[in-house]
C-alpha angles and dihedrals in degrees: 000000000000092000089052090051092050090048092050091050090050091048093050093049091047091051090055093044092049092050091051094045092050089060095043101040107034112197101153101070096095135040092231116051100198121194096304094048092047090051091050091049090052091049091051091049092049092050092048093048093048094047092046093051094046093048093047093049091047094049094046089054093047091050093047098245096153097170092075104049098033094060117112103252096040093045092049093050092048092049094045092051090042091239097130089120089072 
């Protein structure tokens, strides 16, 4: 149930972020993106992935789901990037 709640929170935040990014970085105005449009689409994707991961990690910590953020790879990445405060 707690994992579902963290996933729903992440989905809601990503929906809001995607809506805002679609208005700021417009990539759907032309059939062909070209280099600039492709670069904007990659920037949008990177922002959405980063925000989604940060929100999910934060909510799993708030809800006390220790299995996710105490695993080896996730813990090493958070420590390496000095994001253990998440």
